[in-house]
N, C-alpha and C positions, 0 to 999 in steps of 0.2 A: 446661397446661390451668389453668383457673381453679378454685380451691378455694372453692366457693360456701358451704361450711359455716362458714368462719372469719369472725370479725368483722373487717371491713375498715376500719372508721372509725379513722383515725389522727388523734389529737387531742393537743394539748399537755397536760401534766400539770396537775392541779388545783392552783392556787396558794392558793385559799381567800381568806378575807376578810382579806388582809394589807395593812397600810399600810407600805410598804417591804417588807423581807423578814424583819422581826423578830418577827412574830406580834402586833404591837400591834393592839388591837381597833379595827375600823373604826367610823365613825359613819354613821348613816343619817338623812337629813333627810326632811322632809315635802314631797314634790313637789307636793302638792295645795294648799298654802297660797299666798296671794297675797303674795309677799315685798315688803318695803319696803327702801329703801336704808339700810344701817347708818349710824349717826351717833354723834358723840362730843360731849360737853360737859364742861368742867372747872370746878369751883369753886375756893375757896381751898385746901381740903385734902381734897376728895373728887371723884369723877368719876362720870358717868352715861353709859351707852351704850344705844343702841337697836339691838337685833339684828334680823335680817332677818325673823323671825317676827312682829314687831310687839310684842315684849315688851321690858321695860326691866330692865337689870342695872346695879348700882352697887357701888362699893367705896371704901375710904378712911375718913376720920374720920366718926363718926356720933353725935357728942355731942348734936345737936339732932334726931336722927331723919331726917337728910337722905338716908339710904339707902332709906327707905320700907319696911323689912322688919319693922315692929312691934317694933323694938329701938333702943337707943341705944348698942349695942356696936360699936366700929369693926371693920371687916373688911378683910383684906389680899388677899382674892380676891373675884371677882364673886359677888354675891347678887342674887336676883330681887326686884324691887320688887313688893310685894303687890298683886294684884287689877288689874293693868294689862295690857290686851291691845289689839290693833288701834291701836297708837300709830304716828304718822307723824313726830313731831318731839319733841325734848327740849331743855331748857335748865337752867342752874344759876344760883344766886346764890352769895353767899359761903359760906353754910351751909344752903342750901335747894335744892330741885329742882322741876322743872316738866315736864309732858308734854302734848302735843297729840294728841288721838285723831282717827281718820279721820272721825268724825261732827262735828268742829269744836268739841268741848268741850275745856276746859283743866282740868288737875288739878295740884295742887301739894302739897308736903310738906316738913318740916324746920323750920328756924328761922323764927320769926314775930314777933320782938320789934319789928320795924319794919313789920309788916303785909304783909311781902313775899309771903305766901301768897295774899293777896287773898280770904280767906274770911270777912271781916267781923270777925275777932277778932285778938288778939295772942298767942294760945296756940300753942306749938309742937305739931306733930302728926308721928307716925312712920309713917303710912300715907297714901296719896294721898287728897285731898279735892277735889271739884269746885269750881272757881272759878265763882261765880254772877254774873249780871248782864252777861254777855258775849254779843254776837251770834255768828254762825258765824265761827270764827277759822281763818285759814289759815297763820299763822306766829306763833312766840313767840320772846322773846329775854331773856337774862340773861347774867351773866358772873361777876365776883367781887364783886358789890355787893349792895345791900339793897333794890333795887326791880326790878320786872319789867315787861315790855312785851308787848303782843299786837297783831297786825295782822289786821283783819277782812277779809271778802270784798269790801268796798266800797273798800278802800285807806285806811281810817282806822285810827288808832293809839289803843290803850288802855294805861293805866299804873296802877300801884299800888305801895305800899310807902313807903320813906323818901323825904322830899320837902323836906329842910332847905335844899337848894340849887336847888329847882325842877326836879329831875330827872324828876318825874312828868309835867310839861309841861302842867298844867291852869291855869296862870296864878297859882297860889298856892304857899305854902310849907307847906301843911298835910299831915301824914302821912295817907296813904290806905290803909285796910285793905280796901277794895273797889275794883274797877276804875272808873276815870273816863276820859272821852275826852280825848286830847291835843288842845289847841285849835289851830286855824289850819292843820291839815295835811290834805291829801287827795292822791290819786294816788300813795300810797306803795306800794313793791313789796318793801322789805326794811327791817328794824329791827335795832338793836344797842343793848345796855345796858352801859355801863361801870360802874365802882364808884360814881361820883357824877354821871355825865352820860349823855345818851342821844343816839342818832343815828337818822336816817331817810333812806332812799334813795328818791327819787321816780322815776317812769317816764321822766322827761326826762333822767336821769343826774345830777341835782344832789343834793347832800347837805345835810341840815338838822340842827341840833344845839340842845340845851337842857340846863340844869342847871349844875353847877359849872364855873367858867371861870378859876380862879385861876392856872392855868398856860397859858392859851390853848387848852384842849382843845376849845373850841367852834369854833375856826378862823375867827372873824369879825374877827380883827385886834385884839380887845380882851381884857381880863381881867375882864370884868363877867359875873357869873352871870346866867342867863336862865331864867325860868319859862315862857317861850313860845319856840317854835322860831324860830331865825334860820338863814339860809343860810350855809354854809361858803364862804368867798370863794375864787375862782379854781379851783374844782373842777367838772369836767363829764365826761361820758362814763364815769361810774363804774358798775361792775357789782356791787361787794360792799363791805361796811363791817364794822368791828369796833371795840370800845372796851375799854380796860383801866382801870388806876388812873391817872387824870389825863392820859391820852393817848388819841388816836384814830387809826385806820388806814382807808385807802380803797384799793381795787384798781380800776384802770381797765381798759377793754376792750383796751387795747394791751399788757396784761401788766405794766405798771409799778405800783409801790406808793407811796403818799403818806402822810405822817404829820404830826401836829401835837400840841402840848401839852407836858407835862413831859418833860425829856430828861436828867435828872441821871444816870440809869443807862444812857443810850445807846439808849433804847427807840424813838427816832425813826429810827435807822439812817442818819443823814446824815453820819456821821463826826465829829460834835461832841457836846457835852453841854449845849448851849444850848437853853433852852425856845423853842418856836415857837408863835406865835398865828396863823400862816398855814401852810397845807400846804407841805411840802418833800418832794422825791422821795427815797425810800430808795435807797441806793447798792447796786451789785453784783447787782441783781435784774432778770431778764427772763423773759418767758413764764410769769408767775405765774398760777396758777389759783385759789388759796384763800389767805386770811389769817386769823390768829387772834391777838388781843391778850390777854395774861395780866396779872398784877398789875404786874410790872415788866420783862417781856420779851415779845418778839413772835416769831411764827412765820409762815412763808410756804411754800407748796407749789408747785413748778414743774411744767411740763407733762411732764417726764420722770419724775415721781414722786419727786424729791429734796426734802428738807426743809431750810429755811434758818432760822436763828435769830439774834437780836441782842438786846442789852440786858443786864439783870442775869443773872449766872451763879453766884451764891453757893452754889447747891446742885446745880450741874451741869445746870441745866435747858436749856442750849443744846446738850447732847450732843456736846461737844468733847473729852471725856476729861480735862477740867480744870475749875477753878472761876474762870476769868478772864472778866470782862465784856468786851463788845465793842461798839463804836459803829457797826459796819458788819456786814451779814449774813455769816454763815459757814455752810457746809453741814454738817448733822449727819453724824456719822461712822457708816459701816457700816449704812446703811439706805437702801433704794430701793423702787421699786414701791409707793409710798404713794398712797392715794386720799383720805384725810381726816386733818385735824389738829385739835388743841385745846390751847390754852395755859391752864394753871391758875395758882394763886397762885405756886407755886415748882416746878412740874413740867410736863412736856409729854407729849402722847399722839399716836400716829400709827397709822392703820389701813392695813395693806397690802392689796393686791388679792386676797390669799388669804383675807381676812376675819379675819386674826389681828392682834391689837393689840400694839403695842410702846410702851414707856414709858421715861422717864428724868427725873432731877431728884430733888426731895425725896420721901422715901418712908417717913418714920417713922410716918406715920399709915396706912400700907397703900396709898398712892397708886400704887405700882408694880404692884399686882394680881398679884404673884408669890408670895403666901403668905409674904412676909417683911416686915420693917419696915426694910429697907435702902434707902438712897438710892443712886442710880446716876448717873455722869456720862457714860455712853455708852448709846445705845439698846439695850434688851434685850427679849426676848420675854416677854409676860405670860401669864396663864392665861385671858385673855378672848378668845373667838372670837365675832365678831359675825355671821358668816354661819352660820345654823343651818338654812337651807333647801336642799334638794337641787335639782339642775337639773330642768327640765321637759322630758321627752322629747317628740319630735314625736308628734302624734296619728295620723299615718299609720302603717300597719303595716310590719313588716319585709317586704322583698321577697326571695323566694328563687327563683332561676332555675337550672335544671339545664342546665349548659353541655355536658355529655357524661355518659354513664352513670357514676354514682358520684361525680360532681363537681358542686358547686353554687356559685353566687356569691350571697352574702347582702349586701344593702345596705340602708341606712336613712337617713332624713333627720336633720339635725342637731337637737340639743336647744338649749334656751336656759337661761341662768342669770342671777341677779340681779347677780353680781359677776364671775364668771369669763367672759372673752371666749369667743365661740363657737369660735374656732380653738384655744383652750387647754383646752376640755373633753376629757376622756379617755373612751375607749370600750373595752369588752371584750365579745367575742361568746362566748356559752355555748351548749352543746348538751346535750340530754338525750333519753332515750327515754321520758320521762314528761312529762305536761303540767303538772306541779306547779310549774314554774319561772316563776311569775307575779309574784313579789316579789323584792326584792333578797336578803332572807334565804334564801328558798327556792332562788333561783338559785345562790347561793354554797354552799348545803348539798347540793343535788341535781344541779346542773349541772356540766359539765366545761368549763373555759375553753379557748378556742381562741386561744392566744397570751397576750399581756399587755396592760395598759392602754396605749393609744397616743393622742396628741392628734389631733383632727380626723380620726380614722379612721372612714370611713363605709361601707366595704365590705371584704369578705374572702372569699377562696376557701376552700372546704372540700372535701377530697379523701377518697376511700375510703369513701363511704357504701355500706352493704350493700343490695343490690337488694331491693325489696319491703318494706323496713322503714320505719316512720314515725319521724321525728325531730322534736324540738321545739327551736326556736332562740329565744333572747332576748338582749338587749343591756343591759348596765349602763353608765350614763353617770355619771362622777364629776367633781366640780368641784375647784378647787384647795384648798378647805378639807377635802376628803375625803368630802363628802356624796355619796350615791349615789341613783340612781333607776332604775327598771326600765321598759323598753319593754313593749309587749304581746307575749305569747308567740305565736310563729308556727309552726304545724305544717307538716311537709313529708313526703310519702310518696315515697321513692325508687322510681323505676320498676323494675319487674321486667324483666330482659332476656329476650329470646327465646332459648331454649336449644335446642341441636341436638346430634345424635349422629352418630357415624361407625360404619357397619355393614359387615362384610365378607360377601360372598356367594361360595360355591364355584362358581357358574355351571356346573352339570352335572358337578361333580367326582364321582368314584366312590370316593374313599377320602380319609382324613385329616380334619382339622377346620380351620375358618376361624379366623383370629385374632379375639380378643375385645377390644374397646375399651370400657371402662366409663366413659370420660370424658363429661362434659357440657360443651358448648362454647358460647360466645357469638360473635356476629358479629365477625370480625376476629382470632379466635384462629388459631394456626398449629399443625397437627398433623403429626407425623412418620408417614409411611405405613409400615405394618408389612410385614415380609417374610412368606414362606410358613412361618410358625413352626409351624403344625400339620401340616406334611407333606401338604398337599393334592396329590392326583393325579387324573388322568383317563386312562382307558385310551386308548392310542394318541396321546396329546398330551403336550406339555411346558408347564410353567408359565413365563410370561415377564413377569408383572406384574399390574397392576390397571387398571380403567377404570370411569368413572362410568356407562357404558352397557353393558348385557349383550352387545350386539352389537359392542362395541369402537369405536363411533362417537363416544364421549364423550371426556373428558380422560383421557389415559393417565398412569399413575404407576408408577414402579419402587420397590422397597423403599428406604426412607431418604429419598425425596422429601418436600418440604414441601407440605402441603395447606392452603390458606387457606379457613377457614370463611366462607361468605357467609350468605344468609338462608334456608337450608333444610337439612334433614337430608341426609346424604350416604351413599349405598351404593356400595361399591367392589366390582366384579365381577372375579373371576379371569379372566385372559386366557390362552387356550390356543392353541397352534399345533401343527401336525403336524410332527414333527421331520424333518429332511432325511435321505433314505436314502443320499445320496452321501457318501462320506467327505470330511471337510473338507480343503481344499487346504492344503498346508504354507505357512507364512509365506513370502511372496516375498522375495527378496533386496532390501535397501535400495539404491536407485540414488543414489549419492553424486556428483551433479554439478548444475550450474546450467543452467537453461533460458535465463536472460537476466541480464545485469549492466549496470547503467547508473550513470553518475556525473553529478552536477549541481553547478555552482558558482553563485555569485551572478550570474555573467554568462550562465548558461544551461547547456544540455547540454554535457558534456565528451566530445569524441570519443575513442574508443579506437582504437589502432593495434596490430594489425589490428582490423577489426570483430569484435564478440564472436561466438564460437562455443563451444559447450559443450566441444568437444574441445581448444580452445586455452587454455592456462593462463597465458601471460605476455603483457602488453600494456604499451604506453607511452601517456602522455597529457601534454598541455601546458596550463599555466595562465598567464594574464596575472598581472602583479605585483600587481594590485588584487583578485585572487580568492584569498582566504586561507582559504576553507573549502570542503569538498566533502561532499555527501551521497551515500550509496551505497544503491542499490536492487537487490536480488537476488531473482530468481524461482527457486524450487527445483523440481526434477522430482518429488521424493518428499517428502511432508509430514513424514516421520519423521526427516528430517535436521535438524541444527542449524547455523546460519550465523552467523559472527561477522566483524567487519571492524575493522581497526585501522591506524593510521599509524605507520610506523617510519622511523628515520633511516638514513643510509648504513651505519652500523655495526650496524644491527639493533636499536638501542635503541628502546623504546616511546616514542612521542611523543603518542599519543592513543589511547584505547580499550584493548583491543578492546571493542566493543559488540555485543550480540546483535541480529540482524536478523530481522524477520518477513517472510515471503515476500510480495513485492510492495509492501512498505511502506518508504517512504523513511526512512533512518536520521537521527539527529541530525547536525547539521553537525560535521564533523571538521576541526580546524585543520590547515592545510598550511603548512609553513615555506617560505621562499624557497630556491631551489636544488633539489637532487634528494632525493626521498624515495620511499617505497613504501607502497601501500595493499595490505594482505594480507587477502584474503577466503577464509575457511576453511569448508569444508563437511564435517560429520562425522556419523557414525552412532553409535548406542549400542554397536555391536559393536567400535568403535575404528577403523573404516575412515574415512579422511579424504582430502580433495582440496583443494589450495590454488590459488587464482587470484591472481596477483601483477600489480599495475599500477604501473609506474615512472612517477612524476609529476615533471615538471620545471616548476617555477614561476619565472617571470622575476623577476630582481632589480629592485628599484625604480630607476628612472632616476636616475643621479647617485650611487648608493650604492656603486659599486665603487671601491676604493682600490688604485691600481697599486703593485706592489712596487718597491723601490728597488735591486734587484740585477739581475744579468743573466739570471737564470733566468726561465722562463715561468710560474712559480707566482705567485699573487697572495696576499699574506698579510694576515691580520687579527688575528694573534696566535694563531690556532689552529695554524698550522705554525711552523717555527722562524724563518722570515722574518728571517734575519740579514744580508740584503743580498747574499748570494752566490747568489741564484737558487735556493736549495734548498728553498724553500717547497713543501710537498707539495700534492696535489690537494685535501686537506681544507681548504686555506687559503682557499677562496672566502669572500667577505665575508659576515659574519653579517647576517641581515635585522634591520631596526629592530624594536623592540618594537611589537607591534600590539595596541591595546586591544580588549577584547571589545565586541560591539555595545552601543551606548549609552555615554554619557560616564562616565568614572571607573571603568571596569571593570577586572578583573584582566587583566594581559597573558596572552595565550594562546599566544604563541610567542616564542622568543628571550629572552636576558637571564635575570636571576635569577627573573623571574616565571614561567618555565616550570615545570610540575609535574615532579617526578621520580618514578621508579617507587617504589611503596610509600607515597607521600604521599597521604593521604586528603582533602587540600584539594580542594574542589569548584569547578570553573570555572562561569561562568554557563551555558554551553551544556550542562554536564553535570549541572546541578541538577535532579534528578528527584524532584519532589514527589508523594507519594502522598496523595490526598485521598479520603475516603469520607464520605458523608452517609447516616446510618442504615444503615451497613454496606454501602452500595452505592458502588462505585468510580465517581467522576465526574471527568472531565478538564476542565481549564480553570476550575474553581471557584477554585483557588488558583494564582497565578502568582508567580514570584520572580526576583530577580536577586542577584548576589553582587558584593561590592566589597572590595578590600583597601586599608587605610589605617592608617598608624602600626603596621605589623606585626600588624594584626588583620584577620581575615576575617569579614565581616559579610554576612548574608543578609537581604534585605528581601522579605517576602511580602505579597500583597494578597488578601484574601477578597472576591471579587466578588459583591456582593449581588444584582445583576440575574440572573446565572447561577444563583446559589443559589435565588432565588425561582422561576426556571423549573424547576429540578430538583425543587423541593418543591411545585410547583403541584398535583400529583395526590395529595399526602399532607398531611393536615390534622393529623397528630400532632406529637409533639415532634421536635426537630432536634438530632441528635448529629453534630457535625462532627469527623472524625478527620483530622489532618494529620501526615504523617511526612516529616521533612526529613533525608535521609541526609548523612553526611559530617561532617568535623571543622570546626566553626565556633567563633568567639569570641563571636558575637552574632547572635541571630535575632530579627527584629521582624516581627510579624504585624499588619497594618493592616486594620481593618474599616471599610468605607464606611457611610454612614448607612443605606442600605437593608438591608445585611447585619445591622447592629446591631439595627434595628427588627424585622426578621424573626425573628432569634434570640431577642429579648426576648419577642415574641408567642408563640413556639413553645417557650418554656422550654428554650432551647438549651443545649448543653454543648459547649465547645471542648476537644478533646484534642490537645495539641501535643506530639508525640514527636520528640525530637532527641537528639544525643549529649550536649548540655549537660544536659538534664533532660527529664522527662516531666510536663507540666502538665495537670491536669483542672480546668477552670474553668467553673462554671455562669455563663452570660452575665448572669443577673440581678445578679451581683456587679459588673458594669460599668454605672454609671449612664448614662442617656441624656445627650446634651450639654445638654439643657434643665435637668437636675438637677445640672450640674457645679458650680454655686455652693456645693453642700454639701461639696465636696472641698477639700483643702488645696492652695494654690498651689504649683507646682513649677517648678524650673529646667528649661529645655528639655532633653529627654532626649537621650542620645547615640545617636540613631536615624539610620539611613540614609535615612529618609523625613522629610518634613515632615508631622507628624501632624495639623497644622491642616487639611490637605486631607481628612482622614478623620474619622470619628466617634470612633474609639477605636483604641488600639494596645496590644499585649501584647508584652513583650520578655523574653527569656531571654538571659543573657550570663554569661560567666566573668569573674571579677574580675581587673583588671590587676595587674601585679607590685607596684606601689607599695602598693596597698590590701592585697594579700596580705601584704606585710611588716607593715603596720600591724595587720592582724587577728591575725597570728601573735604579734606583740608583746603585744597585749591579751590573747590567750588565755594566754600564758605568765604574764602578771601575775595572772591569775585561777586559775592552776594547771592549765592544759590545754595540749595540743599540737594544733596545727592539722593535720587530715588532709585530703588531697586539695585540690581547687581550689574555692574558694567560688563559689557561683552566685547571681546576682542576678535577681529577678523584679520587673518594673515594669509598671504598667498606667496608661495615660493616657487622658483624655477631652478632646476639643477643646471650646473654648467661645469666645465672642466676644472674650474678653480674652486668649486664647492657650491654653497647655497647662495642664491641671490633673491632678495625680496622684491616683489612688485611694489613700486613706490606710488604709482598713480594709475587711475583708470582714465580711458579716453572719453567715456560717457558715464552718466550716472548709473550706479549699481544699486539695486534695492536690497536692503537688509531689514528684516522685521525682528524686533526684539520684544520679549514679553512686557506688557504694561504692568507695573507694580500694583498689587491689589490695594495698597494703602492710599493710593492717589485718589481713589473715589472718582467723582464726576469730573474728570478732565482737568486736574490741577497741575498737570505737567506743563511747564512753561516752554521748554525747548529741549533739543538734543544737542550734544556737543561731542567733539573728539578730544581726547586727552593724550598728551605725550609728556613724559617725565621732563621737568624743567621748563615746560612751556605753559602759557596760558591756555585755558580751554578755548576751543575753536568751534563756532557754530556749524551744525550740520542740518540741512533741511529735513524736516520730519513732520508727519501728521498722523492722526488716527482716522483713516478714511472710513466713513460710515458704510456699512454694507447691510442692505435690506432694513434700513432705518436704525440699525444697532451699531454702536461703536465697537470696532475690532478689539480683540484682547491683545493685539500687538500694536506697537508703534512702528510706522513705516518710515525708515530712514532712506534718504537718497544720497549716496556718497560717491565722491570722485577719487577716493583713496582708501586702502585698507587702514586699519587703526583700532584704537580702543574707544568705544562709544558709550556714552552715558546719557541718562535722562535727568533733567534738572527742574527744580521748582524755584522760582525767583522769590527771595525773602527780603531783598533790599532793592527797591525800585529807584532809578534816578528821577530827580525832580527838576524839570526845566521851567524856570519861572516865566520865560518869555513865550511859552507854548500855550498857556491857559487860554482857551477859547479860539485858538488858531485852527484853521481848517485842516491842517496836517497833523494835529495832535494825536489822533488815534493811531495813525500809521507810524509816527515817530516813536510813540510809546511801545508799540508792538515790536518794532525792529530793535529798539534799545533793550527790551527784555530778552532778545535773542542774540545779544552781543554783536549786532550788525552796525548800529550807529551809536555815536556818543556825543558828548557836549562839544561846543564850539572850540574850547581850549583843552580838550582831553576828557577822559572818563570821569574826572572829578568836577568838571564844569557844571554850574547850575543854569547855564544858558545854552540853548541850541542854535540860536541865530537862524531862524527858519527862512528869512528873506535874504540872507547873505548869499553871494554867488558861491557855487561849489567849484573847486578846482579839478583839473584832470586827475590829479593824484587822489583827491578825496573821493571822487565818484568811483574811481577804479577800486579803491580800498573797500568802499561800501559794497560794491558788487561782488568782489572776491570773497568778502566775509559772508555775504548773503548766500552764495552758491557753494560755499565750503571749499573753494579752490585751495590747494595746498602746494607750497613751494618749499623745497629744502635748499636753503642757501649755501649749504656746505657740499664739498666734493672730496674725492680721495686726496686731492692736493691742497685742500684748504677751502677758503671762501670762493664761491663761484664768481666769475667776472660778471659785472652788470651788463645786460644786453643793450643798455642805453648810455650814451656818453654823458648825460646830465643826471644820472641816477647813481648815487654812491651807496656803499654798504652801510654807511652810518645814517642814511635817510630813513625816516619812520615808515615810508611807503616802499622800501626796497623789496621786501618779501612779496608784497602785493603785485608790484610791477613784474617781478620775476615769474610769479604764478600765472599772471595773465599772458605774459609773453610765451611761456611754455605751452599754454593751451591755444595759442594762436588768436587770442582776443585782441591784442595790440601788437603792432610791429614797429611803431615809431615813425618818425619822419625820414626823409631821404638822407639827412645828415646824421642819422642814427640817434637823434635826440628824442626825448619823450615830452619835454616841456611840462613838467609836472605841476608847476605853480600857476600855469595859465588857466583862466576860467574856461569851462567847457560849454559849447552851445547845445541847444536842445536837439538839433539834428545829429550832432556828433554823439550825443547820449543815446539817441535812437539806434544808431548803428551798433554801438557797444552792446546795448541790451539785446538786439537781434542776434548778435554772435553768441552772447551768453545763453540765449534760449536754445541755440543749436547745441551748445555744450551740455545742456540739461537733457539732451536726448531728442531734440526736435519736437517738443510738446506743442509748439505753436505752428500751425500750418496756414499757408496763404491760400484761401479758397476764393478770394475776390481780387480784382485788379484795382487800378488806381481810381475806380469809380468811387471808392470810399473817400477820396480826397476832394471830390467835387464840392462838398459843402463848406470848404474852407476858402475864405476870400484871398488868402495869401499863399495858396498852393504853388503858384509860379515862383515863389521865392525859395521853394524847397530845392536843394541841389539834387541833380540827377542821381548821384551816388547814394542819396538818403531816401529816395522815393519808396523803394521796396520795404525798407525798415519802417518808415512812417506808415505805409499801408498795412503792414502786418500788425503793428502795435495798436493802431487805431481800430482795426478789425476785431482785435481781441480785448479792447478796452483798457490797454495799459496806458495809453495817452488819450486825452480827450480834448485837447486844444483849449483855447480861452476865447470866449465870445466869437466863435466861428473863425478863430485864427490859430494857426499852428505856431507862429513865431519861430520858425526854424533857426534863424540866426540869433535869436535871443539867448541870453546867458541863463543857464539852468540854476535854480536856487536850491538851497539845502532842503527846503520843504518839498519841492517838486521831486528831488532825487529820492527822498524817503518814500513818498507816495508811489512813484513809478516803480521803485524797487519792490515794494510789498505787492503791488498789483502783478508784477512779473512773476514773483514767486507763487502767487495764488493761481495765476492763469496757466502756468506750466505744471500745476499739480504738485508742487514740492511742499507747500504748506497749506493749511486752511486759513481762511480769513481771520485776521487778528491773532488768534492763538488756538491751542488745542481745545 
């Protein structure tokens, strides 16, 4: 019955506002702002950034007030420029800065000795001042020089500042402290200011230049300065321009870059150091999207997000890890996913698509924005984050649809973000019983997360809602910078189910009482009908059961029957009958004989001689040589008898069967050898009485198969008699028949030769393979069919789950689908193929496949098998050793015993690690077909149960652990136990695995000895985990010390937990080694695989800067959150049934961070953590001893292992 009083909502444990799993404080952005595209600009020794909120932040040298923060003190971290909002573009001079606001006004600050601020004076200012005398401006430009440019809405250019070389472009050489219009230019769409020259890009794709030209930087083929614009020769189809110190750059629409001007440092990138007065193409570059010219070096950004640099590198500004200049572009090391770049005097900047800024080069003035004065020759993360706005959720509400009682589907429309792509935005669904979850902070404080953040996740199923209760759902969306926004809260009232009762009525009873059923049932519940527990009686009648109608015309039930509740209350009336006055007849004697016996071969009915009669017990029958099988049909006279049939040789040896017959039902085909044999049909009763009908069968030999003897005797020898040429061959010397394959090609021989079965051998022939298949506990024939084949001394069974028949059987049932398949007999390999319709049906019905064999017993939720459409997510696999072509089906599951060669390799590896191999290793493989062939399932999302036989020689629990084996790798721990059942140890070992593979049972023969553990409180747990390959010594597996009181690092705890739960990570991919998900984890690190595995399962995500910080000690509350997430990966074995009331006994509970409260509550409730002297010490550093004890407790509490060992 359903227990309606309990809380049924099953939700994931609250993770809190965690970035990664470390407890780092999350950032909340303002989803209501209108974000702008973040931008970068670099001067000689300072940098300016535009963040997505429209504010300006600067850092670096500040001697002239160029940071705009009312100070002239240099800063090595970002500071906000005072009083600027709603900015859409920024620019820098050598020691000045400029901003363009959305209203078209221009503001400037910093150095002004050359009038470069355009404010009518030559006085430096340290806060932004508006530039007067300008029309509505749409773009501004500066670089590392002392003049500035602005582009108005009409396509005309304005300039001011230093003008010694005509760089202002007004036809004079007069310094301009206020803006003047550049003469002779119109139709301009982009501008660029170098240190002493200027550029303009027109809408027709041509470039125009003016100012200093001593090195050819105007590109007109001369070295004459120009105070009016001239066209750059030979350039067209240009889309972007940039200018540095005495050189210029242009980017064409075809993705190529062109350069001209001074080249002493290789800034033109053409492979030479010769100056160029006409544009030349930069080498090594293609698909370029952005360019930036610095003082003496250049940068380019390609379409894949890679940064390229060339020219001077005296301060490491090219990001190569050295200070060597280059005349051709080289890719900056260790940085990708870049969306913007800026080249300064002697440093470089790059903005990644996460909104986080990276820098390299000269840093003594604070240019690296990392709170140091250090220079760097490789790209490094800064303290600057330019994305400060949260995603914008869809305006449409969440949609909540109840798919069945207690189950809903929640879906929502995608959000948008200024930087993060739509398919990279991450979502998490929350639920609460209160409507207060309307903001990010309130959601994370009062809501319960249903899962974890997942990219592009726009729907989720929620199960176990309590009927009649109102729930509130909301979604948080998070961008790659970590900013979050909340959707609109959506209330949902779970429908109250209609409830029904079962009542018993005595129906004119005269004594006793009716049974009482206090249950309350919903439609679809099943109730066991009670017996006459109250001793009901009625004078002159006897009780025989119950009926839904008082007059007995309804549905009848006997005690113990199952009653299905429909849409109404049920009353069961006692059924009475008048007892018989005649004494009961004694049991009649069992009649042990047949009414009819028929034989049938492939050629038709086989005649019996004489014709069958119940009283005749011996017959003969003849078969043609091509009739090698016979089916037997026996009709019994008395249904209480048992009938069997078998085939026997002339010496009485069993050749096939015996098989049990059902009256009137044709038996399986029994193989008949050539020559003379007998079919024995035995009829027996429970009393021991039996009767035998014997049919002597003579099957013709195949024409041409007889071999005459070479002696004078009349015997014919085949080696079975003595056949020594003297005619003494006996009658058994008739020729042996040739081997006859079973129906279908490649089958096991069914008669003759070494392929014939021998008595006591459990090898199953094709015609004997009796598969038991049940769907939702109902036996269904024909759902699973199979064949057997022998090859290379291995017996392999191939099964097919027929989706069409399965769908027909499930047509009347809309619930889940549990498919049970039992394959009897000794096999080396069993493969179950699922066709497309079977896989789709089981996916839709949340199906579970239970494959029970002598090899092992597998319980596999079908959702762990991807559909063929998703097979690209899997690892490519070599064709499996299957008896089927899996490409013809959607998926295949295979259980097999490992061959002798691999067994020897496993045994050798086990010995090398201090273990003895027990029993025969078992391999589990799962494949999915795709257009490109076969692909193997590499991992499962949750634990899958596999039971393998316990070796008989292990006796009373000598198994130490289970492990997974892969050629060339060390054995890897797999959680396992032998769960007691009814006080007895199971004959199988229960493995819980997160991946297919080869599984072995091991006995430890060489235990590690840790000298510093003797008498320590953690000694039993450490020894237990060490025997399971989970923990090792302080300095590695050969260490004689464990250092139990030493702090455990983040990498060490993660490695322990990954080994404990058997998480597997394959560090390779089709293109080589996988890139590390963390910036501070390299492939050469010992914890590389563990970090990758934990990342793949969502256990850790790292900090906002994509770092893992592996060598930092881990706090107790951080460890709690990690263990909570691991318990979810194990299948949610730990459930939270209490609230924070369990924390009340701890005096330092207020020191526990909010994001760790649910983890602490869960683990305390289940005894994984127990505190110390009524203290949790959440901020305390976890020790190696505590890590071992908590790990063992977690494994035991989740049911993955038994305490200590098997």
